[in-house]
C-alpha positions in Angstrom: -129.7 1.9 -51.8 -129.0 -1.7 -52.6 -130.7 -3.0 -49.4 -133.7 -0.6 -50.1 -134.1 -1.9 -53.7 -134.0 -5.5 -52.5 -136.7 -4.7 -49.9 -138.9 -3.1 -52.6 -138.4 -6.1 -54.9 -139.3 -8.3 -51.9 -136.0 -10.3 -52.1 -134.3 -8.9 -49.0 -134.3 -12.3 -47.5 -132.1 -13.5 -50.4 -129.6 -10.7 -50.5 -127.3 -9.5 -47.7 -125.7 -6.1 -48.2 -122.8 -4.5 -46.3 -120.7 -1.4 -47.0 -117.0 -1.2 -46.3 -114.3 1.5 -46.8 -111.1 0.8 -48.7 -109.2 3.4 -46.6 -109.1 4.4 -43.0 -110.1 8.1 -43.5 -113.4 7.6 -41.8 -112.2 5.4 -39.0 -110.6 7.0 -36.0 -109.2 5.0 -33.0 -110.9 1.9 -34.3 -114.4 3.6 -34.5 -116.0 4.3 -37.8 -117.7 7.7 -38.5 -121.4 7.7 -39.1 -122.7 8.4 -42.6 -121.7 11.8 -44.0 -124.5 14.3 -43.3 -125.1 15.2 -47.0 -125.3 11.5 -47.9 -127.7 10.9 -45.0 -129.9 13.8 -46.2 -130.0 12.3 -49.7 -131.0 8.9 -48.3 -133.6 10.5 -46.1 -135.2 12.2 -49.1 -135.8 8.7 -50.5 -137.0 7.3 -47.1 -133.9 5.2 -46.6 -132.5 5.0 -43.1 -128.9 4.7 -42.3 -129.4 4.9 -38.6 -126.6 3.2 -36.6 -124.4 2.8 -39.7 -120.8 3.4 -39.1 -117.8 3.1 -41.4 -115.8 -0.1 -41.3 -112.8 -1.1 -43.4 -112.8 -3.9 -46.0 -110.9 -7.0 -44.7 -109.3 -9.9 -46.5 -111.9 -12.1 -44.8 -114.7 -10.3 -46.7 -113.5 -12.0 -49.9 -114.6 -15.4 -48.6 -117.7 -14.0 -46.9 -119.3 -12.3 -49.9 -120.3 -13.3 -53.4 -119.7 -9.9 -54.9 -117.6 -6.9 -53.9 -118.7 -3.8 -55.8 -116.7 -0.6 -55.8 -117.6 2.9 -56.9 -114.3 4.0 -58.5 -110.8 3.0 -59.6 -109.2 4.1 -56.4 -111.6 1.8 -54.5 -110.7 -1.0 -56.9 -107.0 -0.5 -56.4 -107.3 -0.3 -52.7 -109.5 -3.4 -52.6 -106.9 -5.4 -54.5 -104.2 -4.1 -52.1 -106.3 -5.3 -49.1 -107.5 -8.6 -50.7 -104.3 -9.5 -52.4 -106.0 -10.8 -55.6 -109.4 -11.6 -57.1 -109.1 -15.2 -58.2 -112.9 -15.7 -58.3 -113.7 -12.5 -60.2 -115.9 -11.1 -57.3 -114.6 -7.5 -57.6 -116.6 -5.2 -59.9 -117.1 -1.6 -60.6 -120.7 -0.4 -59.9 -121.3 1.2 -63.3 -120.0 -1.9 -65.1 -123.5 -3.3 -64.4 -124.9 -0.5 -66.4 -122.5 -1.0 -69.3 -120.7 2.2 -68.5 -116.9 2.3 -68.2 -116.3 5.1 -65.6 -116.3 5.9 -61.9 -119.4 6.7 -60.0 -119.5 10.5 -59.6 -117.8 11.3 -56.3 -119.8 13.9 -54.2 -116.8 14.5 -52.0 -115.2 16.5 -54.8 -118.3 17.8 -56.6 -120.9 18.2 -53.9 -123.4 16.8 -56.3 -125.1 14.0 -54.4 -127.8 13.7 -57.0 -125.3 12.7 -59.7 -123.9 10.1 -57.3 -127.5 8.9 -56.6 -128.2 8.6 -60.3 -125.0 6.7 -61.0 -125.6 4.2 -58.2 -129.2 3.8 -59.3 -128.1 2.9 -62.8 -125.6 0.4 -61.5 -128.1 -1.2 -59.2 -130.7 -1.5 -62.0 -128.0 -3.3 -64.1 -126.9 -5.5 -61.2 -130.5 -6.6 -60.3 -131.1 -7.3 -64.0 -128.0 -9.4 -64.2 -129.1 -11.3 -61.1 -132.4 -12.0 -62.9 -134.5 -9.9 -60.6 -137.3 -7.8 -62.1 
């Protein structure tokens, strides 16, 4: 969604986006699972391809590689801090923080409501791009 928004705003050459898991649940024998079918369907409804995308785990090296590390919920935040060790440069943020909302992104794994998740992420991305000064 972030990459798609950057492309639509014609700034994809200025923003590099990756996704990484904070657990190993979607990684088996060193190989990451593809995007979950229901998530893939939701993305396809919005003409967003996730072809070839496979899960990978966050690494300590990612902290130096990226300017921002955005998590969807408090479990991801806790796991990220465990993997990274600390956040001295304040790079780690909750997605809905950018929308001025203090809660987790709705988790479709438990609710089955991928639309609520989409809506939450869209709110967070609008706030993030506003904060980055992109209109």
